[in-house]
DOMIKOL-628888 format. One line per field, with one value per residue (C-alpha): residue number from 1; residue in one letter; z, x, y. Coordinates in steps of 0.05 Angstrom, whole numbers, plus 32768, in hexadecimal, padded with zeros to 4 digits. Each point is the difference from the previous one (the first is absolute). Example, Ala and Ser with C-alpha at 12.3 -4.5 7.8 and 13.67 -1.06 7.14 Angstrom:
// residues 2
num: [1,2] $
residuo: [A,S] $
c3: [809C,7FF3] $
c1: [80F6,801B] $
c2: [7FA6,8045] $
// end
This chain:
// residues 680
num: [1,2,3,4,5,6,7,8,9,10,11,12,13,14,15,16,17,18,19,20,21,22,23,24,25,26,27,28,29,30,31,32,33,34,35,36,37,38,39,40,41,42,43,44,45,46,47,48,49,50,51,52,53,54,55,56,57,58,59,60,61,62,63,64,65,66,67,68,69,70,71,72,73,74,75,76,77,78,79,80,81,82,83,84,85,86,87,88,89,90,91,92,93,94,95,96,97,98,99,100,101,102,103,104,105,106,107,108,109,110,111,112,113,114,115,116,117,118,119,120,121,122,123,124,125,126,127,128,129,130,131,132,133,134,135,136,137,138,139,140,141,142,143,144,145,146,147,148,149,150,151,152,153,154,155,156,157,158,159,160,161,162,163,164,165,166,167,168,169,170,171,172,173,174,175,176,177,178,179,180,181,182,183,184,185,186,187,188,189,190,191,192,193,194,195,196,197,198,199,200,201,202,203,204,205,206,207,208,209,210,211,212,213,214,215,216,217,218,219,220,221,222,223,224,225,226,227,228,229,230,231,232,233,234,235,236,237,238,239,240,241,242,243,244,245,246,247,248,249,250,251,252,253,254,255,256,257,258,259,260,261,262,263,264,265,266,267,268,269,270,271,272,273,274,275,276,277,278,279,280,281,282,283,284,285,286,287,288,289,290,291,292,293,294,295,296,297,298,299,300,301,302,303,304,305,306,307,308,309,310,311,312,313,314,315,316,317,318,319,320,321,322,323,324,325,326,327,328,329,330,331,332,333,334,335,336,337,338,339,340,341,342,343,344,345,346,347,348,349,350,351,352,353,354,355,356,357,358,359,360,361,362,363,364,365,366,367,368,369,370,371,372,373,374,375,376,377,378,379,380,381,382,383,384,385,386,387,388,389,390,391,392,393,394,395,396,397,398,399,400,401,402,403,404,405,406,407,408,409,410,411,412,413,414,415,416,417,418,419,420,421,422,423,424,425,426,427,428,429,430,431,432,433,434,435,436,437,438,439,440,441,442,443,444,445,446,447,448,449,450,451,452,453,454,455,456,457,458,459,460,461,462,463,464,465,466,467,468,469,470,471,472,473,474,475,476,477,478,479,480,481,482,483,484,485,486,487,488,489,490,491,492,493,494,495,496,497,498,499,500,501,502,503,504,505,506,507,508,509,510,511,512,513,514,515,516,517,518,519,520,521,522,523,524,525,526,527,528,529,530,531,532,533,534,535,536,537,538,539,540,541,542,543,544,545,546,547,548,549,550,551,552,553,554,555,556,557,558,559,560,561,562,563,564,565,566,567,568,569,570,571,572,573,574,575,576,577,578,579,580,581,582,583,584,585,586,587,588,589,590,591,592,593,594,595,596,597,598,599,600,601,602,603,604,605,606,607,608,609,610,611,612,613,614,615,616,617,618,619,620,621,622,623,624,625,626,627,628,629,630,631,632,633,634,635,636,637,638,639,640,641,642,643,644,645,646,647,648,649,650,651,652,653,654,655,656,657,658,659,660,661,662,663,664,665,666,667,668,669,670,671,672,673,674,675,676,677,678,679,680] $
residuo: [M,K,R,I,F,F,F,L,F,F,G,C,S,Q,C,T,A,Q,I,N,P,A,H,I,T,I,A,R,D,S,F,G,V,P,H,I,F,A,P,T,D,A,E,V,A,Y,G,L,A,W,A,H,A,E,D,D,F,G,T,L,Q,M,V,V,L,S,G,K,A,K,L,G,T,A,L,G,K,K,G,A,E,A,D,Y,V,I,N,L,L,R,I,R,K,T,V,E,E,Q,W,N,T,L,S,P,D,F,I,A,L,I,Q,G,Y,V,Q,G,L,N,A,Y,A,K,A,H,P,S,E,V,T,Y,K,K,A,F,P,F,N,E,K,D,Y,L,T,A,A,V,F,S,V,S,L,F,C,G,V,D,N,V,L,P,Q,I,L,G,G,K,V,T,T,L,P,G,F,N,S,Q,G,S,N,A,F,A,M,N,S,A,K,T,T,T,G,E,S,F,L,A,I,N,A,H,Q,P,M,E,G,P,V,A,F,Y,E,A,H,L,Q,S,E,E,G,W,N,M,L,G,G,L,F,P,G,G,C,L,I,F,H,G,T,N,E,Y,L,G,W,A,H,T,V,N,Y,Q,D,K,I,D,V,Y,Q,L,E,I,N,P,A,N,K,N,Q,Y,R,F,D,G,E,W,I,N,L,E,E,N,K,A,R,L,K,V,K,G,V,P,V,L,I,N,K,K,I,C,W,S,K,Y,G,A,T,L,K,T,S,N,G,V,F,S,I,R,V,P,A,T,M,D,I,K,A,M,E,E,W,Y,R,M,N,K,A,K,N,F,T,E,F,Y,H,A,L,S,M,T,S,L,P,M,F,N,I,M,Y,A,D,R,Y,D,T,I,F,Y,M,S,N,G,K,I,P,R,R,N,P,D,P,K,Y,N,W,R,S,T,L,P,G,N,T,S,A,T,L,W,T,E,F,K,P,I,S,E,L,P,Q,Y,V,N,P,P,S,G,Y,L,F,N,T,N,H,S,P,F,L,A,T,D,S,N,Y,N,L,N,R,N,K,F,D,R,N,D,G,Y,E,T,Y,H,N,N,R,S,Q,R,V,T,E,L,I,N,G,D,K,V,D,Y,N,G,F,K,K,I,K,F,D,Q,Q,L,P,K,Q,L,K,Y,S,Y,G,I,D,S,M,L,N,L,N,A,A,D,Y,P,V,F,N,D,V,I,R,N,F,Q,A,W,D,R,K,A,T,A,D,S,K,G,A,A,V,F,I,L,T,Y,D,Y,V,R,K,K,L,N,G,V,P,P,R,Q,I,T,K,T,E,A,V,E,T,Y,Q,Y,V,H,D,Y,M,M,E,H,F,G,K,T,D,V,V,L,G,D,I,Q,K,L,I,R,G,D,D,V,R,P,A,W,G,L,P,D,V,L,T,A,A,Y,T,N,S,Y,K,N,G,M,L,K,V,I,S,G,D,A,Y,I,C,F,V,R,Y,P,K,D,G,G,L,P,M,I,E,S,V,N,T,F,G,A,S,M,H,P,D,S,P,H,Y,K,D,Q,M,T,M,F,Q,N,Q,Q,T,K,H,M,T,L,D,K,A,E,V,L,K,T,A,E,K,I,Y,H,P,G] $
c3: [8632,7FFE,800B,803D,801E,7FEF,8040,802C,8024,8048,804B,8045,804B,8036,800B,8011,803D,8006,7FDD,8025,7FD0,8027,7FE1,7FBA,7FDF,7FC4,7FDE,7FC8,7FCF,7FDC,7FD0,8036,7FEE,803F,8017,8036,8033,8036,8021,7FDF,7FBC,8020,8022,7FBD,7FE0,8038,7FF2,7FB5,800C,802D,7FD0,7FC3,8026,800F,7FB5,7FE3,8035,7FD2,7FCF,8037,801B,7FBD,8004,8042,7FE8,7FC4,802F,8023,7FBF,8016,7FC9,7FEF,8040,7FE6,7FB4,7FF6,7FC5,7FE5,8043,8008,7FBD,801D,8040,7FD5,7FDA,8042,8014,7FBB,7FFF,8047,8013,804A,8002,7FE0,8032,8039,7FE2,7FF2,803C,8023,7FC4,800D,8025,8047,7FEF,7FC6,802C,8033,7FC8,7FEB,8048,800C,7FC3,8012,8049,7FE7,7FD3,8035,8032,7FD0,7FF7,804B,800B,7FC9,8003,7FDB,7FC3,7FFE,7FC6,7FFD,8044,7FE5,7FF3,8046,8021,7FCD,8005,7FDC,7FDA,7FE5,7FE9,7FD9,7FE2,7FE3,7FE8,7FDB,7FE1,7FE8,7FDD,7FE0,7FE1,7FE3,7FE5,7FD4,802A,7FF3,7FB5,7FFE,802C,7FD6,7FC1,801C,801A,7FC0,7FD4,7FE3,8019,7FDD,800F,802B,7FDA,7FE3,7FF3,8030,7FF5,8049,8032,801E,7FF0,8021,7FED,801D,7FEB,801E,7FF6,7FBB,7FE8,802E,7FF9,804B,800C,802E,7FFC,7FF1,800C,7FE7,8023,7FD9,800E,7FD2,802F,800E,801C,8037,8026,801A,7FD2,7FFF,801C,8045,8010,8043,8021,8032,802E,803C,802A,7FE4,7FBE,7FDA,7FDD,7FC2,7FD9,7FC7,7FEB,801C,7FF6,8036,8034,7FF0,803D,7FDA,7FC1,7FBF,7FD7,8013,801E,8040,800F,7FD5,7FC7,7FE0,7FCE,7FD5,7FEB,7FBF,7FEE,7FD6,7FD7,8005,8002,8049,7FFF,7FDD,7FED,7FFA,7FE4,8028,7FE1,8026,800C,7FD8,8037,8039,7FF5,803F,7FE6,7FD1,7FDD,8016,7FE7,7FED,8041,8013,803C,8029,7FFF,8046,8011,8035,800B,8005,8031,7FE6,8022,7FCF,8015,8000,7FFF,8044,7FFA,7FEF,7FB9,7FF7,7FBF,7FEC,7FF5,7FE0,7FFE,7FD5,8000,7FD4,802F,8003,7FD3,7FDE,7FE1,7FC4,7FC6,7FD4,802C,8041,8008,8034,8009,801D,801C,801B,8025,802E,8013,8027,8037,8006,7FCB,8035,8026,7FC1,7FF9,8049,7FF1,7FC4,802C,8030,7FCF,8004,7FC0,7FC0,801F,8036,7FCF,7FD1,803A,8011,7FB8,8003,802B,7FBF,802B,7FDD,7FC4,7FCE,7FF1,7FDA,8030,7FEC,8031,800E,803B,801D,7FEA,7FB6,7FF5,7FD3,7FF7,7FDE,8004,7FE6,8043,800A,8020,7FC1,7FFE,7FDF,7FCA,7FD5,7FC0,7FD4,7FC4,8000,803D,7FF1,8043,7FE6,7FF4,8023,8015,8008,8049,8000,8006,8030,7FC3,8006,804C,8011,8047,8004,7FF0,7FDC,802A,7FF8,7FD5,7FC8,7FFC,7FCC,8023,7FF4,802D,7FEB,7FB4,7FDC,7FE5,8047,7FFE,8008,7FF8,7FFF,7FEC,8005,7FC0,7FF0,8031,7FC2,7FEB,8040,7FEB,7FC3,7FCA,8006,8047,8001,8016,7FCC,8008,7FE0,803E,802A,8004,7FD2,802D,8034,7FD4,8003,7FD8,7FBE,7FE8,8005,8015,7FF1,8040,7FF6,7FB7,8014,8034,7FCA,7FD8,803D,8018,7FD1,8009,8026,804B,8026,8036,8038,7FDF,7FC0,8027,801C,7FBB,7FE7,8033,7FF4,7FB4,7FE0,7FB9,7FDE,7FD8,7FB5,7FF7,8027,8027,800D,7FF0,7FC7,7FCC,7FEB,7FC1,7FD7,8029,7FF5,7FB5,7FF1,7FD3,802C,7FC4,7FEE,8042,8007,803C,802D,7FDA,803A,802E,7FCD,7FF9,804B,8006,7FC5,801A,8045,801A,8028,8043,8039,8018,801B,7FCB,7FC4,7FCD,7FE1,8044,800A,7FBF,8015,8044,7FE1,7FC8,8032,8028,7FC3,7FDB,803F,800F,7FB7,7FF5,8044,7FF8,7FB9,7FF6,7FF7,7FBA,7FD9,7FFE,7FBB,7FD8,800D,804A,7FFD,7FE1,8033,8039,7FE8,7FFA,8047,801A,7FDB,801A,8047,8001,7FE2,802F,8040,7FF1,7FC6,7FD7,7FE6,8010,8046,8024,802A,8041,7FEC,7FFE,8032,8049,803F,8038,804C,8023,7FDE,7FE3,7FB5,7FD6,7FB9,7FFE,7FD5,7FF0,7FD2,8004,7FFB,7FFF,8036,8023,7FF9,800C,7FFE,8005,800F,7FEC,802C,7FEA,7FC6,7FD2,802C,8016,8045,8009,802F,7FF9,7FDF,8016,804C,8035,7FE6,8025,7FE8,8027,7FF7,8024,800E,7FF0,8046,801F,8024,8006,7FBD,7FE4,7FF8,7FDF,7FF5,7FF0,8008,7FD7,8034,8048,803E,801B,7FE7,8029,7FD6,803B,8008,7FE5,7FE4,7FD8,7FC0,8012,7FCF,7FC6,7FE1,8006,7FDF,7FC6,7FF7,8004,803D,803E,804A,8028,802D,8030,802A,8032,8042,801A,7FC2,8003,8049,7FF5,7FC7,8013,7FFF,8039,8030,802D,801B,7FEC,802E] $
c1: [8125,8029,7FC4,7FEE,8045,8029,7FE4,8028,8030,7FEF,800C,8015,8004,8020,8047,7FFC,7FEC,7FB5,7FEE,7FD5,7FCA,7FFB,8043,7FE2,7FD4,7FD5,7FE7,7FCD,7FFD,7FC1,8006,800B,8049,8026,803B,8025,802D,8029,8045,801C,7FFB,7FE5,7FC8,7FEF,7FFB,7FD1,7FD4,8000,7FEA,7FC7,7FE9,8002,7FD9,7FCA,7FFA,800A,8007,7FE3,8039,8034,7FE7,800D,8046,800D,7FE8,802F,803C,7FEA,7FF3,7FB8,7FDB,7FDF,7FD8,7FDF,8002,7FFA,8024,801A,801E,801E,8023,8024,8010,801E,802C,801A,8015,801B,802D,8018,7FF1,7FF7,8041,8025,7FE2,8018,8046,8009,7FDB,8040,8016,7FC9,8012,7FE5,7FDC,7FDB,7FEC,7FE6,7FD7,7FDD,7FF6,7FDD,7FD4,7FE9,7FF7,7FD0,7FD9,7FFD,7FE7,7FC9,7FEA,7FFE,7FD9,7FCD,7FF2,7FBE,8026,802F,7FE4,8039,8012,8040,801D,8010,802F,8039,804A,8039,8016,7FB9,8007,8041,7FE6,7FC6,802C,8031,7FC7,7FDE,803E,800E,7FBB,800B,8043,7FDE,7FF3,7FB6,800D,8034,7FDF,7FC0,802B,8027,7FC4,7FD9,8038,800D,8045,8011,8027,7FE3,7FD6,8028,7FC8,7FC8,7FD4,7FED,802C,800E,801C,8038,801F,8036,801B,8034,8013,801D,7FBA,7FD0,7FEE,8001,8044,7FE1,8000,7FBE,7FED,7FC1,7FED,7FCA,7FF3,7FD3,7FE2,7FBD,7FD1,7FE3,8016,8041,802F,7FDD,802C,7FF3,8019,8021,8030,8033,8028,802C,8033,8035,8005,7FC7,7FCF,7FE4,7FBF,7FE9,7FE1,8004,7FDA,7FD6,8030,8039,8025,801F,7FF7,8010,8005,7FF5,8028,8021,801A,803E,7FF1,7FCD,7FFA,7FCD,7FFF,7FEC,8003,803B,8009,8047,800B,7FEF,7FF9,8022,7FE1,8028,7FEE,8021,801D,7FDF,8020,7FD9,800E,7FEB,7FCC,8017,8046,801A,8043,802D,8047,8002,7FE4,7FBB,7FE5,7FC2,7FC9,7FEF,7FB8,7FD1,7FB5,7FD6,7FC8,7FC6,7FBF,7FC7,7FBF,7FC8,8030,8002,8046,8044,8017,8048,8020,8047,8033,8044,8041,803F,8041,7FDB,7FC5,7FB7,7FF1,7FC0,7FF4,7FD2,7FEC,802E,803C,801E,800D,8022,7FF9,8034,7FE5,802C,7FC5,7FFC,8049,8001,7FD0,8017,7FD5,7FD5,803D,801B,7FBE,8008,8045,7FE4,7FC8,8033,8035,800D,8028,8013,803E,7FD8,7FCA,8032,8021,7FBC,7FF7,8046,7FE3,7FE2,7FCD,7FC4,7FFD,7FDC,7FDD,8018,8012,7FF2,801E,8001,8017,8004,8049,7FEE,8014,7FD8,8010,7FE4,8015,7FE5,8008,8005,8024,8022,8028,8044,7FEF,802F,800C,800B,7FD0,7FEB,7FD5,7FBF,7FEF,7FBC,7FEA,8005,8046,8025,7FFC,803A,803D,801F,800C,7FB7,7FFE,800D,8013,800E,7FDD,8016,800E,7FD8,8037,7FEF,7FB6,7FE7,7FFB,8001,8012,7FEF,8002,800B,7FB8,7FE6,7FCC,7FF6,7FC3,7FE9,7FBE,8017,8027,804A,8033,8027,7FC9,7FFA,8011,8014,801E,8042,8009,7FE2,802B,801E,7FDD,803C,8028,7FD3,7FFC,7FC9,7FF7,7FE2,7FC3,7FF5,7FC6,8013,7FBD,7FD2,7FB8,7FC6,800B,804A,7FF7,7FCD,802F,8035,7FCC,7FEE,8046,8027,8039,7FD7,8001,7FC3,7FD8,7FDE,7FBC,801F,8023,7FBD,7FE0,8031,7FE8,7FB7,8006,7FCA,801C,801C,8040,8001,8022,7FDB,8028,7FCC,8012,7FCE,7FFD,7FBC,8014,7FD2,7FC5,8012,8008,7FBD,7FCF,7FC3,7FD2,800F,7FE1,7FBC,7FEC,8035,801A,7FEE,802E,8038,7FF6,8000,8041,8022,7FED,801C,8034,801F,7FEE,7FE8,7FC9,7FBE,7FD8,8026,7FDB,8041,801B,7FC0,800F,8048,7FF4,7FD4,8032,8039,7FDD,7FE9,8043,8027,7FD5,7FFC,804B,8016,8043,800A,8041,7FF7,7FEA,7FCF,7FB9,7FE8,7FC9,7FD3,800E,7FF2,7FBB,7FF2,8013,7FD3,7FC7,800C,8001,7FC0,7FDC,8019,7FE8,7FBC,7FF5,8012,7FF0,7FCF,802A,8046,8004,801E,803B,8035,7FDE,7FC1,8028,8038,7FEF,8024,7FDB,8003,7FCA,7FBE,801E,8009,801F,801A,804B,8038,8040,8017,8037,8046,7FEE,8020,7FBC,7FF9,7FC2,7FF8,7FBC,7FD8,7FB9,7FCC,7FB8,7FD2,803C,8024,8048,801A,8043,8027,8046,802A,800A,7FFC,802A,801C,8030,8025,803B,8020,8042,800A,8042,8005,8003,7FBD,7FCF,7FEA,7FBD,7FD6,7FBE,7FDF,7FC1,7FEB,7FCB,7FC9,8012,8025,7FCB,7FE5,7FC1,7FC4,7FE2,803F,8000,8045,7FE9,7FFD,800D,803B,7FD9,7FE8,8045,801E,7FCE,800E,804C,8003,802C,7FFE,8035,802C,8037,8039,7FF7,7FE8,7FE7,7FD5,7FE5,7FEB,7FE2,7FD3,7FF3,7FBA,800F,803A,8005,802C,7FFA,7FD3] $
c2: [84B3,8040,802C,7FD7,7FFE,803D,801F,7FD0,802F,7FF6,7FFE,7FE3,8007,7FD5,8017,804A,8027,800C,8041,8032,8018,8041,8014,7FFB,8035,7FF2,803F,7FF6,8039,8018,7FC5,7FCD,7FF5,7FEB,8028,7FD8,8023,7FDE,8004,7FC2,7FDE,7FC1,8027,8021,7FBB,7FEA,803D,7FF2,7FB9,8018,8037,7FD3,7FCA,8034,800B,7FBA,7FCA,7FCB,8005,8003,7FBE,7FE0,801E,7FDE,7FBD,8003,8006,7FC1,7FDB,7FF7,8024,7FBE,8005,8040,7FFB,7FB6,7FE1,8042,8012,7FBA,8009,803D,7FDA,7FC9,8031,801E,7FBA,7FEE,803E,7FF3,8047,7FF5,7FD8,803A,8030,7FD4,7FF9,804B,801D,8015,8029,8033,8040,8009,8041,7FDF,7FC5,8031,8022,7FC1,7FEB,8041,7FF7,7FBB,8011,8036,7FD0,7FCA,8035,8015,7FB9,7FF4,8041,7FF0,7FB5,8007,8019,7FC4,7FD7,7FCD,7FE3,7FE1,8045,8019,8006,8002,8010,8022,7FC2,7FF8,8047,7FF5,7FC0,8025,8039,7FD3,7FD8,803F,801B,7FBC,8000,8045,7FE8,7FCB,7FC2,8006,7FFF,7FC9,7FCB,7FFB,7FFD,7FC5,7FDC,800D,7FE7,8045,8013,8041,803F,8036,8034,8039,8031,8010,803C,8004,8023,8044,8045,8027,8043,802C,8044,802E,8049,7FF3,7FF2,8025,8049,800B,7FE1,7FCC,7FB4,7FDD,7FB8,7FDB,7FBF,7FDB,7FB7,7FD9,7FCD,7FDE,8034,7FD5,7FC3,7FE3,8027,8044,8038,801B,8045,8012,8031,7FE3,802D,7FEE,8025,7FD1,8025,7FDE,802E,7FE0,8006,7FD4,7FBE,7FBA,7FBF,7FDF,7FE5,8030,8018,803A,802A,7FDC,8040,8048,803A,8016,8046,7FF7,7FD0,7FD3,7FC8,7FDC,7FB7,7FE1,7FB6,7FEB,7FC1,7FE8,7FB5,7FF3,7FB5,7FC5,7FBD,7FC0,7FBC,7FC8,7FC1,7FC8,7FBC,7FCC,7FCD,802E,8036,8024,800E,8035,8007,8039,8007,7FB7,7FE4,7FE8,8027,7FF3,8033,8019,7FEE,8019,800A,803E,7FF6,8029,8012,800F,8021,7FCD,7FC4,7FDE,7FE3,801B,7FF6,7FE9,8017,7FED,8037,7FF6,8027,7FFC,8027,8033,8009,7FEE,7FC5,7FE8,7FBC,8003,7FD2,802B,7FF9,8017,804A,802C,804B,802F,8041,8037,801E,7FC3,8002,8041,8013,8049,8022,8021,8017,8021,8026,8015,801D,8024,801D,801D,801A,804B,800A,7FDC,7FE1,7FDF,7FEC,7FE0,7FDD,7FE1,7FE9,7FE1,7FC9,7FE4,7FDA,801E,7FD1,802B,8043,803D,8038,8049,8031,804B,802A,8046,8005,8000,7FB8,7FD2,7FB7,7FC2,7FB8,7FBF,7FDD,7FB5,7FC6,7FE9,7FBE,7FFE,7FCE,7FD8,802A,7FC3,800B,7FB7,800F,8025,8021,8016,7FB9,7FBC,7FEF,7FBD,7FEC,7FCF,802C,8032,802C,8017,8003,8049,8010,804A,8042,803F,803E,8040,801E,7FCF,8014,8033,8044,804B,803A,8047,7FF8,8043,7FFB,800D,7FC9,7FB5,7FD4,7FB8,7FE1,7FB7,8007,7FFC,801D,8013,8031,8028,8046,802A,7FD4,8024,7FE8,7FBA,7FC6,7FD2,7FBD,7FDD,800F,7FD5,7FB4,7FE8,7FC3,802F,8007,804B,801D,8020,801B,803C,7FF6,802F,8028,800A,8011,8034,801E,800A,8027,802C,8011,802C,8031,8032,8007,7FE8,8023,7FDA,7FFF,7FE8,7FC8,7FE9,8003,7FCD,7FCE,8010,7FFB,7FD4,7FFE,7FC3,800C,800B,7FBD,7FCB,7FCC,7FCA,7FB8,7FFC,8037,801B,8025,7FD3,8019,8048,7FF6,7FDE,8025,800A,8005,7FB8,7FE8,8020,7FD4,801D,803D,802D,7FD8,8005,804B,800B,7FDA,8020,8045,7FF1,8031,7FC8,801F,7FD4,8030,7FE7,8026,7FE2,7FD5,7FE8,7FEA,7FD7,7FDB,7FF7,7FE1,7FCB,7FF6,7FF9,7FCB,7FD9,8000,7FF0,7FC3,7FE8,8004,7FE9,7FDD,8019,8027,804B,8014,802B,7FE5,7FEC,8022,7FC4,8005,804B,7FF4,7FC9,802F,8038,7FCF,7FEA,8047,8011,7FC2,800C,8048,7FEF,7FC5,8025,8049,7FFE,8030,8009,804A,7FF4,8020,7FE0,8014,7FDB,7FBF,800B,800E,8015,7FDD,8005,7FDA,8013,8041,7FF5,8038,8009,7FF2,801B,7FDB,7FC7,7FCC,801F,8049,802B,8000,7FB5,7FD6,7FB4,7FDF,7FC2,7FF0,8021,7FF9,8011,8005,8032,7FFA,800E,8022,7FD3,801B,8036,8048,7FFC,8023,8042,802D,803E,801C,8044,800C,804A,8021,801D,7FBB,8003,7FC7,7FE5,8014,7FC1,7FF1,7FBD,7FDB,7FB7,7FDF,7FFD,800E,7FEA,7FD0,7FBE,8008,8015,8026,802B,8047,7FEF,7FC4,8028,8049,8004,7FE1,8041,801F,7FC3,8004,804A,7FF6,802C,7FF7,800F,8025,7FD4,8013,7FE5,8039,7FE2,8043,800B,7FB9,8006,8045,7FE9,7FB7,7FE5,7FD0,7FF6,7FC2,7FC9,7FB6,7FD9] $
// end
């Protein structure tokens, strides 16, 4: 569900003056990336909506439906499940209640965005696939935004666990994620600050990054990545500063088991009293079903409540209690220095994401950001497990200020990094934060993963030049000490001569240099090993695989290669493919290397890369205070239309780990643009 719905950050249109498209300029560069110029921020947002619709209107229509809780009309049962969750979490109700807390300039921004998308739909009726989508409004927009963030904060994990009778804590280790690095003059040979933005996301579809440049005469000049439906940049750079996001894994959601009254199944005990559950109905429309489906939704003092055969459970989700996450991003977009940026973060409305920051003033900063509840410290409550839902002692009602979150500013080492690992392992060991000074109930990560372990091998006491900085991000080597959940030492220690049937597979694996290159035989064995072991041991606590399991795994790899390729002398690129339309190419990358790749089955035994290394942006802030030097690459291209020249024009660069020049300079953009026009 997360992959379908993390894209839901989306728009509105009925309460602002009608925007004149003639005031808006869209300049497409040689790669089709839109650069939007207009007098006001709202007009820029209108232009962004229009440009993005030209490139991917199909996805944007799904975005609109999500805000109306009408995905079931397009996606059938799967969409209706999402619509039900929106109702269950009372997201629209929260939007209505908190609407007046939004700032007028932010409301104007989202009004401009949705006005642009509604205008595109009106101008292109033949492209409107889902008639229920348009028109839509600003409250639809915020409903979708809050829902999206709540999914990314764990709702999509916890609900299936509750309904399936498997209520457990949220996962602590996840090898998927993103990379972010920042260095200042204490570490760089040039005395400049460097920033690497490297999201590991699906390469196509509703959560693939879209690149854009947004510039108004109201002080907004930002370039970077956003998801379909975004009315601003989620991470990137302006003239003064930039930041990168990676996913973090603090405890973002709490689960409670209610004590139900034996004499009344609709009552639960709270502080010694029986209290009625609030009940309502979600009216769901499902594609292909001629009538509305009414599904009961319940609410307790803790929040959304589910009745199951194993008990009655409530979930409490900080992400659904604050509608201002997008506004916080807007303030980050427009910050001109670290003080303004930090003030934006102090809203603590953005409920998650690590934030890696660098600026033209030689400041680097990292924070494990979150909307963290102030939980009861009594050790009898295990906040990483199911909690008793019968007492105010477990009902938190306030959140920690930014000052209590793990953060670094300009460590003497001169560098900071995060690869979805522990915030207490973010720089040189001499300057890392002491995790014992932070509340363990917050659930911060404490581990290295393969990518972070590899970074510690790459960064030593020497200063780094710009090319060296980029090489860290593009590194394809696994660390000396592997950090996967299941250890494979037993596979590496087998005597190949004892297994003549598949001794060549064993030798290829044992000779592997642990690089995730497309021409690697060892990497080919590893990707099949990884998938097999992960599926076989699903749900088993981390451990070393046994010798018997090692032999079984080698046999599987041998049989798989012989069945699908007729030989065992294959390389990673024979199995793993980067695919855009009918263009199929050998692909590098493995799970949890810095150039990560994650796959699904394709055909004839091949695997298709569906996520991993995706939008990449490097920023170099000159010492003289001029505009930052920017280079970037996206996996495929700016357009989702197969007949567009920009459907896959970045694909070769991406494969070759090359980048394109980008700029915040309006004059340069207009001088070199491939196409300049107004919406309409």
